Backbone and ligand atoms as CSV (ligand in chain L), in Angstrom:
chain,resi,resn,atom,element,x,y,z
A,1,MET,N,N,0.837,-1.193,0.000
A,1,MET,CA,C,0.000,0.000,0.000
A,1,MET,C,C,0.882,1.257,0.000
A,2,GLU,N,N,0.466,2.180,-0.832
A,2,GLU,CA,C,1.263,3.412,-0.895
A,2,GLU,C,C,0.730,4.435,0.116
A,3,ILE,N,N,1.637,5.038,0.821
A,3,ILE,CA,C,1.194,6.055,1.800
A,3,ILE,C,C,1.359,7.436,1.172
A,4,ALA,N,N,0.248,8.173,1.137
A,4,ALA,CA,C,0.302,9.512,0.540
A,4,ALA,C,C,1.193,10.403,1.389
A,5,PRO,N,N,2.027,11.228,0.729
A,5,PRO,CA,C,2.879,12.111,1.532
A,5,PRO,C,C,2.032,13.122,2.298
A,6,GLU,N,N,2.465,13.410,3.509
A,6,GLU,CA,C,1.775,14.427,4.321
A,6,GLU,C,C,1.911,15.779,3.634
A,7,PRO,N,N,0.819,16.525,3.481
A,7,PRO,CA,C,1.008,17.871,2.949
A,7,PRO,C,C,1.816,18.694,3.941
A,8,SER,N,N,2.674,19.606,3.440
A,8,SER,CA,C,3.529,20.343,4.360
A,8,SER,C,C,2.718,21.345,5.180
A,9,THR,N,N,1.615,21.859,4.621
A,9,THR,CA,C,0.766,22.774,5.386
A,9,THR,C,C,-0.690,22.388,5.128
A,10,ALA,N,N,-1.573,22.779,6.059
A,10,ALA,CA,C,-2.986,22.417,5.931
A,10,ALA,C,C,-3.683,23.234,4.846
A,11,HIS,N,N,-3.213,24.473,4.628
A,11,HIS,CA,C,-3.823,25.385,3.650
A,11,HIS,C,C,-2.692,26.017,2.841
A,12,PRO,N,N,-3.063,26.685,1.733
A,12,PRO,CA,C,-1.985,27.332,0.954
A,12,PRO,C,C,-1.202,28.359,1.776
A,13,TRP,N,N,-1.842,28.953,2.818
A,13,TRP,CA,C,-1.149,29.974,3.606
A,13,TRP,C,C,-0.436,29.404,4.831
A,14,GLY,N,N,-0.660,28.134,5.152
A,14,GLY,CA,C,-0.008,27.556,6.345
A,14,GLY,C,C,-0.977,26.736,7.167
A,15,ASP,N,N,-0.660,26.527,8.427
A,15,ASP,CA,C,-1.454,25.619,9.270
A,15,ASP,C,C,-2.630,26.285,9.989
A,16,ALA,N,N,-2.567,27.581,10.204
A,16,ALA,CA,C,-3.643,28.257,10.945
A,16,ALA,C,C,-4.941,28.220,10.137
A,17,PRO,N,N,-6.088,28.310,10.818
A,17,PRO,CA,C,-7.371,28.230,10.110
A,17,PRO,C,C,-7.585,29.352,9.093
A,18,THR,N,N,-6.996,30.516,9.331
A,18,THR,CA,C,-7.168,31.644,8.401
A,18,THR,C,C,-5.812,32.333,8.179
A,19,PRO,N,N,-5.674,33.028,7.027
A,19,PRO,CA,C,-4.450,33.815,6.822
A,19,PRO,C,C,-4.283,34.867,7.916
A,20,TYR,N,N,-5.407,35.401,8.417
A,20,TYR,CA,C,-5.382,36.416,9.491
A,20,TYR,C,C,-4.633,35.887,10.714
A,21,GLU,N,N,-4.990,34.669,11.104
A,21,GLU,CA,C,-4.308,34.075,12.260
A,21,GLU,C,C,-2.867,33.700,11.927
A,22,GLU,N,N,-2.671,33.251,10.682
A,22,GLU,CA,C,-1.329,32.820,10.266
A,22,GLU,C,C,-0.329,33.986,10.319
A,23,VAL,N,N,-0.787,35.191,9.916
A,23,VAL,CA,C,0.169,36.320,9.963
A,23,VAL,C,C,0.398,36.835,11.385
A,24,GLY,N,N,-0.526,36.515,12.295
A,24,GLY,CA,C,-0.342,36.965,13.683
A,24,GLY,C,C,-1.456,37.871,14.179
A,25,GLY,N,N,-2.541,38.012,13.379
A,25,GLY,CA,C,-3.728,38.711,13.875
A,25,GLY,C,C,-3.679,40.227,13.757
A,26,ASP,N,N,-4.532,40.853,14.548
A,26,ASP,CA,C,-4.814,42.294,14.441
A,26,ASP,C,C,-3.574,43.201,14.422
A,27,LEU,N,N,-2.661,42.973,15.343
A,27,LEU,CA,C,-1.505,43.880,15.441
A,27,LEU,C,C,-0.653,43.838,14.183
A,28,VAL,N,N,-0.546,42.637,13.598
A,28,VAL,CA,C,0.287,42.489,12.393
A,28,VAL,C,C,-0.418,43.104,11.179
A,29,VAL,N,N,-1.735,42.943,11.099
A,29,VAL,CA,C,-2.479,43.553,9.987
A,29,VAL,C,C,-2.356,45.071,10.073
A,30,ARG,N,N,-2.503,45.599,11.256
A,30,ARG,CA,C,-2.349,47.046,11.473
A,30,ARG,C,C,-0.932,47.502,11.077
A,31,ALA,N,N,0.068,46.759,11.521
A,31,ALA,CA,C,1.459,47.121,11.219
A,31,ALA,C,C,1.715,47.052,9.702
A,32,LEU,N,N,1.129,46.062,9.043
A,32,LEU,CA,C,1.307,45.912,7.595
A,32,LEU,C,C,0.772,47.140,6.856
A,33,VAL,N,N,-0.401,47.587,7.262
A,33,VAL,CA,C,-1.019,48.746,6.604
A,33,VAL,C,C,-0.204,50.013,6.875
A,34,GLU,N,N,0.235,50.193,8.110
A,34,GLU,CA,C,1.037,51.380,8.436
A,34,GLU,C,C,2.327,51.388,7.602
A,35,GLU,N,N,2.964,50.233,7.541
A,35,GLU,CA,C,4.203,50.111,6.764
A,35,GLU,C,C,3.945,50.409,5.291
A,36,PHE,N,N,2.871,49.834,4.759
A,36,PHE,CA,C,2.510,50.007,3.345
A,36,PHE,C,C,2.324,51.497,3.013
A,37,TYR,N,N,1.538,52.189,3.826
A,37,TYR,CA,C,1.319,53.609,3.543
A,37,TYR,C,C,2.578,54.440,3.790
A,38,ASP,N,N,3.397,54.052,4.777
A,38,ASP,CA,C,4.669,54.768,4.984
A,38,ASP,C,C,5.546,54.634,3.737
A,39,ILE,N,N,5.560,53.446,3.143
A,39,ILE,CA,C,6.379,53.219,1.942
A,39,ILE,C,C,5.848,54.080,0.786
A,40,ILE,N,N,4.545,54.091,0.606
A,40,ILE,CA,C,3.963,54.921,-0.459
A,40,ILE,C,C,4.324,56.393,-0.235
A,41,GLU,N,N,4.162,56.846,1.012
A,41,GLU,CA,C,4.432,58.258,1.285
A,41,GLU,C,C,5.905,58.601,1.073
A,42,ALA,N,N,6.789,57.650,1.355
A,42,ALA,CA,C,8.219,57.929,1.248
A,42,ALA,C,C,8.736,57.790,-0.178
A,43,GLU,N,N,8.197,56.853,-0.937
A,43,GLU,CA,C,8.890,56.560,-2.204
A,43,GLU,C,C,8.020,56.244,-3.401
A,44,SER,N,N,6.732,56.576,-3.336
A,44,SER,CA,C,5.916,56.268,-4.498
A,44,SER,C,C,5.055,57.473,-4.889
A,45,PRO,N,N,5.691,58.467,-5.555
A,45,PRO,CA,C,4.967,59.718,-5.830
A,45,PRO,C,C,3.691,59.506,-6.651
A,46,GLY,N,N,3.696,58.541,-7.537
A,46,GLY,CA,C,2.517,58.297,-8.376
A,46,GLY,C,C,1.310,57.896,-7.540
A,47,LEU,N,N,1.501,56.947,-6.627
A,47,LEU,CA,C,0.401,56.510,-5.768
A,47,LEU,C,C,0.083,57.593,-4.729
A,48,ARG,N,N,1.131,58.248,-4.234
A,48,ARG,CA,C,0.928,59.294,-3.218
A,48,ARG,C,C,-0.002,60.389,-3.721
A,49,ALA,N,N,0.157,60.721,-5.014
A,49,ALA,CA,C,-0.633,61.808,-5.606
A,49,ALA,C,C,-2.128,61.491,-5.637
A,50,MET,N,N,-2.493,60.202,-5.573
A,50,MET,CA,C,-3.916,59.835,-5.600
A,50,MET,C,C,-4.561,59.995,-4.224
A,51,LEU,N,N,-3.732,60.114,-3.189
A,51,LEU,CA,C,-4.248,60.053,-1.819
A,51,LEU,C,C,-4.446,61.441,-1.226
A,52,PRO,N,N,-5.322,61.548,-0.219
A,52,PRO,CA,C,-5.472,62.841,0.456
A,52,PRO,C,C,-4.204,63.205,1.216
A,53,ALA,N,N,-4.062,64.511,1.558
A,53,ALA,CA,C,-2.865,64.974,2.266
A,53,ALA,C,C,-2.671,64.166,3.545
A,54,ASN,N,N,-3.755,63.940,4.262
A,54,ASN,CA,C,-3.685,63.156,5.502
A,54,ASN,C,C,-4.217,61.754,5.202
A,55,THR,N,N,-3.345,60.754,5.361
A,55,THR,CA,C,-3.728,59.390,4.964
A,55,THR,C,C,-4.311,58.563,6.119
A,56,SER,N,N,-4.654,59.205,7.234
A,56,SER,CA,C,-5.092,58.373,8.368
A,56,SER,C,C,-6.397,57.622,8.068
A,57,THR,N,N,-7.323,58.243,7.340
A,57,THR,CA,C,-8.558,57.520,6.995
A,57,THR,C,C,-8.274,56.426,5.969
A,58,SER,N,N,-7.396,56.694,5.012
A,58,SER,CA,C,-7.013,55.673,4.019
A,58,SER,C,C,-6.421,54.465,4.754
A,59,ARG,N,N,-5.591,54.729,5.730
A,59,ARG,CA,C,-4.955,53.652,6.506
A,59,ARG,C,C,-6.019,52.857,7.268
A,60,GLN,N,N,-6.913,53.580,7.907
A,60,GLN,CA,C,-7.944,52.927,8.710
A,60,GLN,C,C,-8.834,52.018,7.837
A,61,LYS,N,N,-9.208,52.518,6.654
A,61,LYS,CA,C,-10.088,51.740,5.761
A,61,LYS,C,C,-9.396,50.482,5.263
A,62,LEU,N,N,-8.134,50.599,4.876
A,62,LEU,CA,C,-7.431,49.411,4.368
A,62,LEU,C,C,-7.235,48.387,5.492
A,63,TYR,N,N,-6.944,48.878,6.684
A,63,TYR,CA,C,-6.800,47.987,7.847
A,63,TYR,C,C,-8.105,47.227,8.111
A,64,GLU,N,N,-9.214,47.957,8.123
A,64,GLU,CA,C,-10.516,47.315,8.380
A,64,GLU,C,C,-10.826,46.296,7.288
A,65,PHE,N,N,-10.537,46.677,6.046
A,65,PHE,CA,C,-10.828,45.778,4.931
A,65,PHE,C,C,-9.975,44.507,5.022
A,66,LEU,N,N,-8.677,44.688,5.214
A,66,LEU,CA,C,-7.782,43.518,5.223
A,66,LEU,C,C,-8.106,42.571,6.378
A,67,SER,N,N,-8.556,43.109,7.504
A,67,SER,CA,C,-8.929,42.271,8.636
A,67,SER,C,C,-9.956,41.223,8.197
A,68,GLY,N,N,-11.008,41.657,7.533
A,68,GLY,CA,C,-12.048,40.724,7.082
A,68,GLY,C,C,-11.597,39.879,5.902
A,69,TRP,N,N,-10.889,40.508,4.986
A,69,TRP,CA,C,-10.444,39.841,3.743
A,69,TRP,C,C,-9.526,38.657,4.070
A,70,LEU,N,N,-8.777,38.789,5.165
A,70,LEU,CA,C,-7.841,37.721,5.548
A,70,LEU,C,C,-8.487,36.677,6.458
A,71,GLY,N,N,-9.758,36.864,6.747
A,71,GLY,CA,C,-10.469,35.861,7.550
A,71,GLY,C,C,-10.637,36.242,9.009
A,72,GLY,N,N,-10.298,37.485,9.347
A,72,GLY,CA,C,-10.491,37.969,10.716
A,72,GLY,C,C,-11.814,38.720,10.825
A,73,PRO,N,N,-11.967,39.557,11.863
A,73,PRO,CA,C,-13.215,40.309,12.033
A,73,PRO,C,C,-13.530,41.191,10.812
A,74,SER,N,N,-14.813,41.171,10.386
A,74,SER,CA,C,-15.229,41.925,9.179
A,74,SER,C,C,-15.458,43.395,9.521
A,75,LEU,N,N,-14.403,44.058,9.921
A,75,LEU,CA,C,-14.538,45.432,10.431
A,75,LEU,C,C,-15.089,46.395,9.387
A,76,TYR,N,N,-14.604,46.271,8.161
A,76,TYR,CA,C,-15.044,47.214,7.122
A,76,TYR,C,C,-16.541,47.054,6.873
A,77,MET,N,N,-16.972,45.805,6.658
A,77,MET,CA,C,-18.388,45.519,6.369
A,77,MET,C,C,-19.294,46.005,7.497
A,78,GLU,N,N,-18.870,45.749,8.747
A,78,GLU,CA,C,-19.688,46.144,9.901
A,78,GLU,C,C,-19.835,47.658,9.992
A,79,ARG,N,N,-18.779,48.370,9.660
A,79,ARG,CA,C,-18.779,49.815,9.873
A,79,ARG,C,C,-19.187,50.615,8.654
A,80,ARG,N,N,-18.899,50.056,7.443
A,80,ARG,CA,C,-19.092,50.874,6.239
A,80,ARG,C,C,-19.902,50.191,5.149
A,81,GLY,N,N,-20.280,48.945,5.360
A,81,GLY,CA,C,-21.033,48.231,4.329
A,81,GLY,C,C,-20.116,47.522,3.347
A,82,HIS,N,N,-20.697,47.054,2.248
A,82,HIS,CA,C,-19.918,46.292,1.268
A,82,HIS,C,C,-18.813,47.166,0.675
A,83,PRO,N,N,-17.581,46.646,0.568
A,83,PRO,CA,C,-16.488,47.512,0.089
A,83,PRO,C,C,-16.597,47.933,-1.390
A,84,ARG,N,N,-17.241,47.146,-2.223
A,84,ARG,CA,C,-17.374,47.479,-3.658
A,84,ARG,C,C,-16.069,48.070,-4.205
A,85,LEU,N,N,-15.043,47.251,-4.107
A,85,LEU,CA,C,-13.690,47.732,-4.413
A,85,LEU,C,C,-13.550,48.323,-5.810
A,86,ARG,N,N,-14.113,47.631,-6.813
A,86,ARG,CA,C,-13.930,48.113,-8.189
A,86,ARG,C,C,-14.556,49.492,-8.363
A,87,LEU,N,N,-15.770,49.618,-7.869
A,87,LEU,CA,C,-16.476,50.892,-7.968
A,87,LEU,C,C,-15.703,52.003,-7.243
A,88,ARG,N,N,-15.212,51.693,-6.057
A,88,ARG,CA,C,-14.538,52.716,-5.263
A,88,ARG,C,C,-13.173,53.114,-5.841
A,89,HIS,N,N,-12.633,52.286,-6.728
A,89,HIS,CA,C,-11.359,52.644,-7.350
A,89,HIS,C,C,-11.541,53.354,-8.695
A,90,MET,N,N,-12.773,53.457,-9.173
A,90,MET,CA,C,-13.031,54.080,-10.472
A,90,MET,C,C,-12.543,55.534,-10.569
A,91,PRO,N,N,-12.621,56.323,-9.469
A,91,PRO,CA,C,-12.142,57.711,-9.605
A,91,PRO,C,C,-10.641,57.803,-9.886
A,92,PHE,N,N,-9.899,56.713,-9.710
A,92,PHE,CA,C,-8.438,56.772,-9.871
A,92,PHE,C,C,-8.041,56.079,-11.158
A,93,ASP,N,N,-6.974,56.623,-11.750
A,93,ASP,CA,C,-6.490,56.110,-13.023
A,93,ASP,C,C,-5.571,54.915,-12.727
A,94,ILE,N,N,-6.046,53.708,-12.942
A,94,ILE,CA,C,-5.246,52.523,-12.578
A,94,ILE,C,C,-5.006,51.639,-13.800
A,95,GLY,N,N,-3.756,51.654,-14.273
A,95,GLY,CA,C,-3.319,50.743,-15.336
A,95,GLY,C,C,-2.369,49.711,-14.735
A,96,THR,N,N,-1.707,48.937,-15.585
A,96,THR,CA,C,-0.786,47.899,-15.099
A,96,THR,C,C,0.330,48.515,-14.250
A,97,GLU,N,N,0.809,49.686,-14.683
A,97,GLU,CA,C,1.925,50.314,-13.955
A,97,GLU,C,C,1.534,50.640,-12.507
A,98,GLU,N,N,0.344,51.190,-12.327
A,98,GLU,CA,C,-0.108,51.565,-10.975
A,98,GLU,C,C,-0.382,50.305,-10.139
A,99,ALA,N,N,-0.983,49.290,-10.785
A,99,ALA,CA,C,-1.276,48.041,-10.056
A,99,ALA,C,C,0.037,47.386,-9.605
A,100,ASP,N,N,1.027,47.358,-10.512
A,100,ASP,CA,C,2.324,46.754,-10.171
A,100,ASP,C,C,3.015,47.527,-9.047
A,101,GLU,N,N,2.889,48.839,-9.103
A,101,GLU,CA,C,3.526,49.681,-8.092
A,101,GLU,C,C,2.863,49.455,-6.717
A,102,TRP,N,N,1.545,49.341,-6.733
A,102,TRP,CA,C,0.804,49.060,-5.485
A,102,TRP,C,C,1.307,47.750,-4.877
A,103,VAL,N,N,1.427,46.715,-5.733
A,103,VAL,CA,C,1.851,45.388,-5.245
A,103,VAL,C,C,3.316,45.437,-4.783
A,104,ARG,N,N,4.137,46.199,-5.485
A,104,ARG,CA,C,5.549,46.314,-5.090
A,104,ARG,C,C,5.643,46.903,-3.675
A,105,CYS,N,N,4.873,47.952,-3.416
A,105,CYS,CA,C,4.886,48.569,-2.078
A,105,CYS,C,C,4.353,47.583,-1.041
A,106,MET,N,N,3.310,46.848,-1.391
A,106,MET,CA,C,2.741,45.880,-0.445
A,106,MET,C,C,3.742,44.759,-0.171
A,107,ASN,N,N,4.426,44.282,-1.213
A,107,ASN,CA,C,5.426,43.221,-1.004
A,107,ASN,C,C,6.539,43.697,-0.069
A,108,GLN,N,N,6.934,44.941,-0.255
A,108,GLN,CA,C,7.981,45.509,0.606
A,108,GLN,C,C,7.483,45.580,2.055
A,109,ALA,N,N,6.208,45.942,2.215
A,109,ALA,CA,C,5.633,46.032,3.566
A,109,ALA,C,C,5.545,44.643,4.212
A,110,ILE,N,N,5.202,43.640,3.414
A,110,ILE,CA,C,5.111,42.256,3.923
A,110,ILE,C,C,6.461,41.832,4.504
A,111,VAL,N,N,7.522,42.121,3.757
A,111,VAL,CA,C,8.875,41.777,4.220
A,111,VAL,C,C,9.218,42.594,5.469
A,112,ALA,N,N,8.908,43.899,5.424
A,112,ALA,CA,C,9.299,44.794,6.530
A,112,ALA,C,C,8.664,44.382,7.860
A,113,VAL,N,N,7.429,43.879,7.821
A,113,VAL,CA,C,6.806,43.503,9.102
A,113,VAL,C,C,7.138,42.066,9.507
A,114,GLY,N,N,7.923,41.386,8.667
A,114,GLY,CA,C,8.409,40.055,9.039
A,114,GLY,C,C,7.447,38.911,8.728
A,115,ILE,N,N,6.485,39.158,7.813
A,115,ILE,CA,C,5.617,38.051,7.381
A,115,ILE,C,C,6.435,37.234,6.376
A,116,GLU,N,N,6.544,35.930,6.619
A,116,GLU,CA,C,7.350,35.121,5.713
A,116,GLU,C,C,6.765,33.727,5.523
A,117,GLY,N,N,7.369,32.966,4.618
A,117,GLY,CA,C,6.912,31.598,4.368
A,117,GLY,C,C,5.679,31.571,3.475
A,118,PRO,N,N,4.913,30.468,3.523
A,118,PRO,CA,C,3.771,30.295,2.620
A,118,PRO,C,C,2.745,31.429,2.713
A,119,VAL,N,N,2.541,31.986,3.899
A,119,VAL,CA,C,1.521,33.034,4.014
A,119,VAL,C,C,1.964,34.320,3.302
A,120,ALA,N,N,3.266,34.561,3.257
A,120,ALA,CA,C,3.775,35.727,2.534
A,120,ALA,C,C,3.516,35.552,1.036
A,121,THR,N,N,3.798,34.365,0.525
A,121,THR,CA,C,3.573,34.076,-0.898
A,121,THR,C,C,2.082,34.162,-1.215
A,122,PHE,N,N,1.272,33.591,-0.344
A,122,PHE,CA,C,-0.182,33.598,-0.530
A,122,PHE,C,C,-0.709,35.037,-0.562
A,123,LEU,N,N,-0.316,35.833,0.426
A,123,LEU,CA,C,-0.759,37.230,0.502
A,123,LEU,C,C,-0.374,38.001,-0.743
A,124,SER,N,N,0.887,37.856,-1.118
A,124,SER,CA,C,1.389,38.597,-2.258
A,124,SER,C,C,0.610,38.233,-3.528
A,125,SER,N,N,0.339,36.947,-3.730
A,125,SER,CA,C,-0.342,36.575,-4.972
A,125,SER,C,C,-1.816,36.979,-4.945
A,126,GLU,N,N,-2.462,36.936,-3.794
A,126,GLU,CA,C,-3.860,37.391,-3.703
A,126,GLU,C,C,-3.951,38.912,-3.902
A,127,MET,N,N,-2.991,39.629,-3.358
A,127,MET,CA,C,-2.954,41.084,-3.544
A,127,MET,C,C,-2.758,41.402,-5.027
A,128,HIS,N,N,-1.857,40.657,-5.651
A,128,HIS,CA,C,-1.580,40.895,-7.062
A,128,HIS,C,C,-2.831,40.631,-7.902
A,129,ARG,N,N,-3.493,39.512,-7.629
A,129,ARG,CA,C,-4.700,39.142,-8.379
A,129,ARG,C,C,-5.766,40.243,-8.223
A,130,THR,N,N,-5.919,40.738,-7.010
A,130,THR,CA,C,-6.929,41.769,-6.756
A,130,THR,C,C,-6.549,43.088,-7.436
A,131,ALA,N,N,-5.278,43.454,-7.322
A,131,ALA,CA,C,-4.822,44.720,-7.915
A,131,ALA,C,C,-5.031,44.715,-9.437
A,132,VAL,N,N,-4.692,43.608,-10.065
A,132,VAL,CA,C,-4.846,43.486,-11.521
A,132,VAL,C,C,-6.329,43.653,-11.905
A,133,GLY,N,N,-7.197,43.124,-11.077
A,133,GLY,CA,C,-8.638,43.208,-11.336
A,133,GLY,C,C,-9.212,44.606,-11.128
A,134,LEU,N,N,-8.442,45.486,-10.489
A,134,LEU,CA,C,-8.926,46.845,-10.236
A,134,LEU,C,C,-8.492,47.832,-11.324
A,135,ARG,N,N,-7.740,47.334,-12.315
A,135,ARG,CA,C,-7.309,48.238,-13.394
A,135,ARG,C,C,-8.546,48.740,-14.140
A,136,ASN,N,N,-8.509,50.024,-14.475
A,136,ASN,CA,C,-9.661,50.607,-15.165
A,136,ASN,C,C,-9.241,51.471,-16.349
A,137,ARG,N,N,-7.978,51.356,-16.740
A,137,ARG,CA,C,-7.481,52.137,-17.870
A,137,ARG,C,C,-6.680,51.204,-18.777
A,138,PRO,N,N,-6.938,51.217,-20.105
A,138,PRO,CA,C,-6.136,50.371,-20.987
A,138,PRO,C,C,-4.687,50.843,-20.992
A,139,ASP,N,N,-3.746,49.918,-21.119
A,139,ASP,CA,C,-2.340,50.298,-21.106
A,139,ASP,C,C,-1.948,50.947,-22.426
A,140,PRO,N,N,-1.002,51.921,-22.379
A,140,PRO,CA,C,-0.595,52.570,-23.621
A,140,PRO,C,C,-0.036,51.543,-24.605
A,141,GLY,N,N,-0.358,51.692,-25.854
A,141,GLY,CA,C,0.187,50.781,-26.876
A,141,GLY,C,C,-0.647,49.530,-27.063
A,142,VAL,N,N,-1.621,49.328,-26.186
A,142,VAL,CA,C,-2.464,48.140,-26.337
A,142,VAL,C,C,-3.680,48.532,-27.169
A,143,ILE,N,N,-3.841,47.855,-28.287
A,143,ILE,CA,C,-4.974,48.174,-29.149
A,143,ILE,C,C,-6.144,47.268,-28.760
A,144,VAL,N,N,-7.185,47.908,-28.285
A,144,VAL,CA,C,-8.358,47.130,-27.872
A,144,VAL,C,C,-9.245,46.934,-29.101
A,145,PRO,N,N,-9.465,45.694,-29.538
A,145,PRO,CA,C,-10.271,45.490,-30.745
A,145,PRO,C,C,-11.710,45.964,-30.548
A,146,ARG,N,N,-12.220,46.588,-31.552
A,146,ARG,CA,C,-13.633,47.040,-31.486
A,146,ARG,C,C,-14.496,45.978,-32.130
A,147,ILE,N,N,-15.355,45.425,-31.367
A,147,ILE,CA,C,-16.230,44.382,-31.909
A,147,ILE,C,C,-17.590,45.034,-32.170
A,148,SER,N,N,-17.962,45.052,-33.440
A,148,SER,CA,C,-19.246,45.725,-33.730
A,148,SER,C,C,-20.302,44.692,-34.074
L,1,HEM,C1,C,-4.320,48.438,-8.149
L,1,HEM,C2,C,-3.700,49.425,-7.500
L,1,HEM,C3,C,-4.416,50.240,-6.453
L,1,HEM,C4,C,-4.450,51.596,-6.392
L,1,HEM,C5,C,-3.735,52.552,-7.326
L,1,HEM,C6,C,-5.279,51.949,-5.252
L,1,HEM,C7,C,-5.559,53.230,-4.854
L,1,HEM,C8,C,-6.480,53.572,-3.898
L,1,HEM,C9,C,-6.838,54.927,-3.546
L,1,HEM,C10,C,-6.246,56.177,-4.171
L,1,HEM,C11,C,-7.781,54.854,-2.575
L,1,HEM,C12,C,-8.504,56.035,-1.874
L,1,HEM,C13,C,-7.912,56.284,-0.529
L,1,HEM,C14,C,-8.693,57.326,0.230
L,1,HEM,O1,O,-9.812,57.700,-0.148
L,1,HEM,O2,O,-8.194,57.804,1.252
L,1,HEM,C15,C,-8.013,53.454,-2.308
L,1,HEM,C16,C,-8.906,52.976,-1.389
L,1,HEM,C17,C,-9.015,51.674,-1.028
L,1,HEM,N1,N,-8.304,50.619,-1.551
L,1,HEM,FE1,FE,-7.058,50.704,-3.098
L,1,HEM,N2,N,-5.725,50.804,-4.648
L,1,HEM,C18,C,-5.218,49.731,-5.343
L,1,HEM,C19,C,-5.386,48.414,-5.025
L,1,HEM,C20,C,-6.081,47.943,-3.932
L,1,HEM,C21,C,-6.142,46.554,-3.543
L,1,HEM,C22,C,-5.423,45.418,-4.271
L,1,HEM,C23,C,-6.941,46.501,-2.443
L,1,HEM,C24,C,-7.334,45.310,-1.627
L,1,HEM,C25,C,-6.579,44.237,-1.473
L,1,HEM,C26,C,-7.364,47.844,-2.152
L,1,HEM,C27,C,-8.195,48.209,-1.111
L,1,HEM,C28,C,-8.671,49.474,-0.893
L,1,HEM,C29,C,-9.679,49.823,0.118
L,1,HEM,C30,C,-10.380,48.851,1.064
L,1,HEM,C31,C,-9.897,51.198,0.023
L,1,HEM,C32,C,-10.883,52.049,0.838
L,1,HEM,C33,C,-12.184,52.150,0.048
L,1,HEM,C34,C,-13.117,53.180,0.644
L,1,HEM,O3,O,-13.852,52.867,1.577
L,1,HEM,O4,O,-13.124,54.326,0.183
L,1,HEM,N3,N,-6.816,48.696,-3.068
L,1,HEM,N4,N,-7.196,52.702,-3.115
């Protein structure tokens, strides 16, 4: 009889029941968001220009959203209703360059707060998938066929 190899982790993000618990819970999610916005403010003029002068509400909203999105308390939904991410990003010009830059800053924040291993890879790829889906501007040089 062949014995199936033990999977190395219970889920793609690791052994904890949720990615939220795997990263270390509320304090780590909060730290991740603070780090992410600090990085944008320090070194990403393109993204910085989209944000209000004071980013404390932007920070609070992303923290609340990520808490629920990662499987923790649904803070955003409880306080503000459905996030409707695509709709809420429509006022901003988001092409591949902006989406990639957003993910680059988030990846840097993931490393800075010490999230590592499978949950880091999982987070990064889910963030990337979501960011790509929020693009609302065709990239320069891409000819979109007109189907009549
Ligand atoms: C693709 C690149 C992205 C850009 C350029 C971008 C940019 C922005 C900007 C400018 C705001 C407004 C901030 C404010 O009003 O203070 C915002 C809000 C928000 N973003 Fe993004 N974002 C991106 C991707 C993402 C991703 C991938 C997520 C989730 C994983 C996300 C989650 C949110 C949330 C929850 C809000 C608050 C919505 C609200 O209640 O107004 N964003 N984003």
